[in-house]
DRENDO-1510 file (C-alpha; in Angstrom, 1 decimal, always signed):
<recs>
REC; n; res; u; v; w
REC; 1; MET; +0.0; +0.0; +0.0 .
REC; 2; GLN; +2.8; +2.5; +0.9 .
REC; 3; GLU; +4.3; +2.0; -2.6 .
REC; 4; ILE; +0.9; +2.9; -4.2 .
REC; 5; VAL; +0.5; +6.0; -2.1 .
REC; 6; LEU; +4.1; +7.2; -2.8 .
REC; 7; ILE; +3.6; +6.6; -6.5 .
REC; 8; ALA; +0.5; +8.7; -6.3 .
REC; 9; ALA; +2.5; +11.4; -4.5 .
REC; 10; GLY; +4.9; +11.4; -7.4 .
REC; 11; ILE; +2.2; +11.6; -10.0 .
REC; 12; PHE; +0.5; +14.5; -8.3 .
REC; 13; ALA; +3.8; +16.3; -8.1 .
REC; 14; ILE; +4.5; +15.9; -11.8 .
REC; 15; TYR; +1.0; +17.0; -12.7 .
REC; 16; PHE; +1.5; +20.1; -10.5 .
REC; 17; VAL; +4.6; +21.0; -12.5 .
REC; 18; ILE; +2.8; +20.4; -15.8 .
REC; 19; CYS; -0.1; +22.7; -14.7 .
REC; 20; ILE; +2.1; +25.6; -13.7 .
REC; 21; CYS; +4.2; +25.2; -16.9 .
REC; 22; MET; +1.1; +25.4; -19.0 .
REC; 23; ALA; -1.1; +27.8; -17.1 .
REC; 24; GLY; +1.4; +29.8; -15.0 .
REC; 25; ILE; +2.5; +29.8; -11.4 .
REC; 26; GLY; -0.1; +32.4; -10.5 .
REC; 27; LYS; -3.0; +30.0; -11.1 .
REC; 28; GLY; -3.8; +29.1; -7.5 .
REC; 29; PHE; -5.9; +26.0; -8.1 .
REC; 30; SER; -2.8; +24.2; -9.5 .
REC; 31; PHE; -1.5; +24.1; -5.9 .
REC; 32; LEU; -4.2; +21.5; -5.1 .
REC; 33; TRP; -2.0; +18.9; -6.8 .
REC; 34; LEU; +1.0; +20.0; -4.8 .
REC; 35; ALA; -1.0; +19.7; -1.6 .
REC; 36; LEU; -2.2; +16.2; -2.6 .
REC; 37; SER; +1.4; +15.2; -3.4 .
REC; 38; VAL; +2.5; +16.3; +0.1 .
REC; 39; LEU; -0.3; +14.5; +1.8 .
REC; 40; CYS; +0.3; +11.3; -0.1 .
REC; 41; PHE; +4.0; +11.5; +0.6 .
REC; 42; MET; +3.4; +11.9; +4.3 .
REC; 43; ALA; +0.8; +9.1; +4.3 .
REC; 44; GLY; +3.3; +6.9; +2.5 .
REC; 45; MET; +6.0; +7.6; +5.1 .
REC; 46; VAL; +3.6; +6.8; +7.9 .
REC; 47; LEU; +2.7; +3.5; +6.3 .
REC; 48; ARG; +6.3; +2.6; +5.6 .
REC; 49; TYR; +7.2; +3.3; +9.3 .
REC; 50; LEU; +4.3; +1.2; +10.5 .
REC; 51; SER; +5.3; -1.7; +8.2 .
REC; 52; ALA; +9.0; -1.5; +9.3 .
REC; 53; THR; +8.0; -1.6; +13.0 .
REC; 54; GLY; +5.5; -4.3; +12.6 .
REC; 55; ARG; +2.5; -2.1; +13.6 .
REC; 56; GLU; -0.9; -1.7; +11.9 .
REC; 57; LEU; -2.8; +1.4; +11.0 .
REC; 58; PRO; -5.2; +2.2; +13.9 .
REC; 59; THR; -8.9; +1.3; +13.4 .
REC; 60; VAL; -10.0; +4.9; +13.6 .
REC; 61; ALA; -7.5; +5.9; +10.9 .
REC; 62; ARG; -8.7; +3.0; +8.7 .
REC; 63; LEU; -12.3; +4.2; +9.2 .
REC; 64; ILE; -11.3; +7.8; +8.3 .
REC; 65; VAL; -9.7; +6.5; +5.1 .
REC; 66; LEU; -12.7; +4.5; +4.1 .
REC; 67; ILE; -15.1; +7.4; +4.8 .
REC; 68; GLY; -12.9; +9.6; +2.7 .
REC; 69; MET; -12.8; +7.2; -0.2 .
REC; 70; ALA; -16.6; +6.7; +0.0 .
REC; 71; THR; -17.2; +10.5; +0.1 .
REC; 72; ALA; -14.9; +11.0; -2.9 .
REC; 73; LEU; -16.9; +8.3; -4.9 .
REC; 74; VAL; -20.2; +9.9; -4.0 .
REC; 75; LEU; -19.0; +13.4; -5.1 .
REC; 76; ILE; -17.7; +12.0; -8.4 .
REC; 77; LEU; -21.1; +10.3; -9.1 .
REC; 78; ILE; -23.2; +13.3; -8.0 .
REC; 79; ILE; -21.1; +16.2; -9.3 .
REC; 80; TRP; -18.4; +15.3; -11.8 .
REC; 81; VAL; -20.3; +12.7; -13.8 .
REC; 82; PRO; -23.1; +15.1; -14.9 .
REC; 83; ILE; -20.5; +17.8; -15.8 .
REC; 84; ILE; -18.6; +15.3; -17.9 .
REC; 85; ARG; -21.7; +13.9; -19.6 .
REC; 86; TYR; -23.1; +17.3; -20.3 .
REC; 87; GLY; -19.8; +18.4; -21.8 .
REC; 88; ARG; -20.1; +15.6; -24.3 .
REC; 89; GLN; -23.5; +16.8; -25.5 .
REC; 90; THR; -23.8; +19.4; -28.2 .
REC; 91; HIS; -26.7; +20.9; -30.1 .
REC; 92; ARG; -24.8; +21.7; -33.3 .
REC; 93; THR; -27.8; +21.0; -35.5 .
REC; 94; GLU; -30.2; +23.2; -33.4 .
REC; 95; ALA; -30.9; +26.5; -35.1 .
REC; 96; VAL; -30.8; +29.4; -32.7 .
REC; 97; ASP; -31.1; +33.2; -32.8 .
REC; 98; TYR; -28.0; +34.1; -30.8 .
REC; 99; VAL; -24.7; +32.4; -30.0 .
REC; 100; ILE; -23.1; +33.6; -26.8 .
REC; 101; VAL; -19.3; +32.9; -26.7 .
REC; 102; LEU; -18.0; +33.1; -23.1 .
REC; 103; GLY; -14.8; +35.0; -22.7 .
REC; 104; ALA; -11.5; +33.7; -21.2 .
REC; 105; ARG; -8.1; +35.1; -20.5 .
REC; 106; ILE; -6.3; +36.8; -23.4 .
REC; 107; ASN; -2.5; +37.4; -23.7 .
REC; 108; GLY; -2.3; +41.2; -24.3 .
REC; 109; THR; -4.4; +41.3; -27.4 .
REC; 110; THR; -4.2; +37.6; -28.4 .
REC; 111; VAL; -6.8; +35.0; -27.4 .
REC; 112; SER; -5.5; +32.1; -25.4 .
REC; 113; ARG; -5.6; +28.5; -26.7 .
REC; 114; SER; -8.7; +27.8; -24.6 .
REC; 115; LEU; -10.5; +30.8; -25.9 .
REC; 116; ALA; -9.5; +30.0; -29.4 .
REC; 117; LYS; -11.2; +26.6; -29.1 .
REC; 118; ARG; -14.4; +28.3; -28.1 .
REC; 119; LEU; -14.2; +30.8; -31.0 .
REC; 120; ASP; -13.4; +28.1; -33.5 .
REC; 121; THR; -16.4; +26.0; -32.4 .
REC; 122; ALA; -18.6; +29.1; -32.5 .
REC; 123; TYR; -17.3; +30.0; -36.0 .
REC; 124; ASP; -18.1; +26.6; -37.3 .
REC; 125; TYR; -21.7; +26.8; -36.0 .
REC; 126; LEU; -22.2; +30.3; -37.3 .
REC; 127; MET; -21.0; +29.2; -40.8 .
REC; 128; GLU; -23.6; +26.5; -40.7 .
REC; 129; HIS; -26.4; +28.8; -39.4 .
REC; 130; LYS; -26.2; +32.0; -41.4 .
REC; 131; ASP; -29.0; +33.7; -39.5 .
REC; 132; ALA; -27.5; +33.4; -36.0 .
REC; 133; ILE; -25.8; +36.4; -34.4 .
REC; 134; ALA; -22.7; +36.1; -32.3 .
REC; 135; LEU; -22.5; +37.7; -28.8 .
REC; 136; VAL; -18.8; +37.8; -27.7 .
REC; 137; SER; -18.7; +38.4; -24.0 .
REC; 138; GLY; -15.8; +39.5; -21.7 .
REC; 139; GLY; -14.4; +42.6; -20.1 .
REC; 140; GLN; -10.8; +43.7; -19.7 .
REC; 141; GLY; -8.5; +42.2; -17.0 .
REC; 142; THR; -5.7; +44.1; -15.4 .
REC; 143; ASP; -3.1; +42.3; -17.5 .
REC; 144; GLU; -5.0; +42.6; -20.8 .
REC; 145; GLN; -4.5; +45.4; -23.3 .
REC; 146; ILE; -8.0; +45.2; -24.7 .
REC; 147; THR; -11.3; +43.7; -23.7 .
REC; 148; GLU; -11.7; +39.9; -24.2 .
REC; 149; ALA; -14.8; +40.7; -26.4 .
REC; 150; GLU; -12.7; +42.9; -28.7 .
REC; 151; ALA; -10.0; +40.3; -29.1 .
REC; 152; MET; -12.7; +37.7; -29.8 .
REC; 153; LYS; -14.4; +39.9; -32.4 .
REC; 154; ARG; -11.0; +40.4; -34.1 .
REC; 155; TYR; -10.4; +36.7; -34.1 .
REC; 156; LEU; -13.8; +35.8; -35.7 .
REC; 157; MET; -13.4; +38.5; -38.3 .
REC; 158; GLU; -10.0; +37.3; -39.3 .
REC; 159; LYS; -11.5; +33.9; -39.8 .
REC; 160; GLY; -14.1; +35.5; -42.1 .
REC; 161; LEU; -17.2; +36.2; -40.0 .
REC; 162; GLN; -18.9; +39.4; -41.1 .
REC; 163; GLU; -18.7; +42.3; -38.6 .
REC; 164; GLU; -22.4; +42.9; -38.7 .
REC; 165; ARG; -23.0; +39.4; -37.2 .
REC; 166; ILE; -21.0; +40.2; -34.1 .
REC; 167; ILE; -22.2; +42.0; -31.0 .
REC; 168; LYS; -19.7; +42.8; -28.2 .
REC; 169; GLU; -20.4; +42.7; -24.5 .
REC; 170; GLU; -17.4; +44.3; -22.8 .
REC; 171; ALA; -18.3; +44.8; -19.1 .
REC; 172; SER; -18.5; +41.3; -17.7 .
REC; 173; THR; -15.9; +39.8; -15.3 .
REC; 174; ASN; -17.4; +36.3; -14.7 .
REC; 175; THR; -19.8; +33.7; -16.1 .
REC; 176; ASP; -22.8; +35.1; -14.3 .
REC; 177; GLU; -22.2; +38.6; -15.7 .
REC; 178; ASN; -21.3; +37.1; -19.2 .
REC; 179; ILE; -24.8; +35.7; -19.5 .
REC; 180; ALA; -26.7; +38.4; -17.6 .
REC; 181; TYR; -25.3; +41.2; -19.7 .
REC; 182; CYS; -25.7; +39.3; -22.9 .
REC; 183; ARG; -29.3; +38.5; -22.0 .
REC; 184; ALA; -29.9; +42.2; -21.5 .
REC; 185; LEU; -28.5; +42.9; -25.0 .
REC; 186; ILE; -30.7; +40.3; -26.5 .
REC; 187; GLY; -33.8; +41.7; -24.7 .
REC; 188; ASP; -36.2; +39.0; -25.9 .
REC; 189; GLN; -36.6; +36.3; -23.3 .
REC; 190; GLN; -38.1; +34.0; -25.9 .
REC; 191; ALA; -35.1; +34.2; -28.2 .
REC; 192; SER; -33.2; +30.9; -28.6 .
REC; 193; VAL; -29.6; +31.0; -27.4 .
REC; 194; ALA; -26.7; +28.7; -27.7 .
REC; 195; ILE; -23.8; +29.1; -25.2 .
REC; 196; VAL; -20.4; +28.1; -26.4 .
REC; 197; THR; -17.7; +27.3; -23.9 .
REC; 198; ASN; -15.2; +24.6; -23.2 .
REC; 199; SER; -16.7; +21.2; -22.3 .
REC; 200; PHE; -15.8; +21.3; -18.6 .
REC; 201; HIS; -17.6; +24.6; -18.2 .
REC; 202; LEU; -20.7; +23.9; -20.3 .
REC; 203; TYR; -22.9; +22.4; -17.5 .
REC; 204; ARG; -22.6; +25.4; -15.2 .
REC; 205; ALA; -22.9; +27.9; -18.0 .
REC; 206; VAL; -26.2; +26.5; -19.3 .
REC; 207; LYS; -27.6; +26.1; -15.8 .
REC; 208; ILE; -26.8; +29.7; -15.1 .
REC; 209; GLY; -28.6; +30.7; -18.3 .
REC; 210; LYS; -31.7; +28.8; -17.2 .
REC; 211; LYS; -31.5; +30.2; -13.7 .
REC; 212; GLN; -31.4; +33.8; -15.1 .
REC; 213; GLY; -34.5; +33.2; -17.2 .
REC; 214; LEU; -33.4; +32.2; -20.6 .
REC; 215; GLN; -36.3; +30.1; -21.9 .
REC; 216; LYS; -34.5; +28.4; -24.9 .
REC; 217; VAL; -30.9; +27.9; -24.0 .
REC; 218; TYR; -28.6; +25.2; -25.4 .
REC; 219; GLY; -25.0; +24.3; -25.0 .
REC; 220; ILE; -22.3; +23.8; -27.6 .
REC; 221; ALA; -19.1; +22.2; -26.2 .
REC; 222; ALA; -15.7; +23.4; -27.4 .
REC; 223; PRO; -12.7; +21.0; -26.8 .
REC; 224; THR; -10.8; +21.1; -23.6 .
REC; 225; ASN; -7.1; +20.8; -23.4 .
REC; 226; LYS; -6.5; +17.1; -22.7 .
REC; 227; VAL; -3.4; +17.7; -20.5 .
REC; 228; MET; -5.2; +20.3; -18.3 .
REC; 229; ALA; -8.5; +18.5; -18.3 .
REC; 230; LEU; -8.1; +16.9; -14.9 .
REC; 231; ASN; -7.2; +20.3; -13.4 .
REC; 232; TYR; -10.1; +22.1; -15.1 .
REC; 233; TYR; -12.7; +19.4; -14.2 .
REC; 234; ALA; -11.6; +19.3; -10.6 .
REC; 235; ARG; -11.9; +23.1; -10.3 .
REC; 236; GLU; -15.2; +23.1; -12.0 .
REC; 237; GLY; -16.6; +20.5; -9.7 .
REC; 238; LEU; -15.9; +22.7; -6.7 .
REC; 239; ALA; -17.4; +25.7; -8.5 .
REC; 240; VAL; -20.6; +23.8; -9.2 .
REC; 241; VAL; -20.9; +22.8; -5.5 .
REC; 242; SER; -20.4; +26.5; -4.5 .
REC; 243; TYR; -23.0; +27.7; -7.0 .
REC; 244; LYS; -25.5; +25.1; -5.9 .
REC; 245; LEU; -25.1; +25.9; -2.2 .
REC; 246; ARG; -25.6; +29.6; -3.0 .
REC; 247; GLY; -28.6; +29.0; -5.2 .
REC; 248; ARG; -26.9; +30.5; -8.3 .
REC; 249; ILE; -27.8; +27.4; -10.5 .
</recs>
């Protein structure tokens, strides 16, 4: 058992390094993997000590481990399975009036890889449905030279989407505001809307749209970076729990 726990510690440590290399050291959630690595390493050392001295793990400790594993399994079934399943569902053939593309971090004036995937997915849909209008949503962060919406508009226009088919929403700073401000721009509660975001984020985004009163809201999943997927889905699961507890979805 101690070998398994120590191997897990090494895997978590490696994944932490991968996350900070790909997303940057400032992304706080990546430190979850470092914390898990440290905890597994400490547990492995305790198990190795007990084995070397011929002792067994106390009954209370075993019970705590079992409860922890059972709790983790329940959380996976209740929270992460719906998120994963929803992210695999798309409504690419459903004709809608508006396509809301949720913003994400940009590098100066350039869209990030994650945001580019959202925009590419939205562009493909908009080319298939010529009557749909794009709503690109995202304000300007402290380290961004322009608004996310402006960068998104430029990206879509460079791909060939006509400017008159793009509406910018440049005030939002989170998913709730993305959808609320876009809903205000649309005006018509009966208008059909497709929300485009990365697969890990789609469940919460659509639930927020329904909570805010959109009557006909669908989801279109953009690809998620496979290497970072575990990090994104772990973070999103905690976000969904937080939103549910606060009645925001």
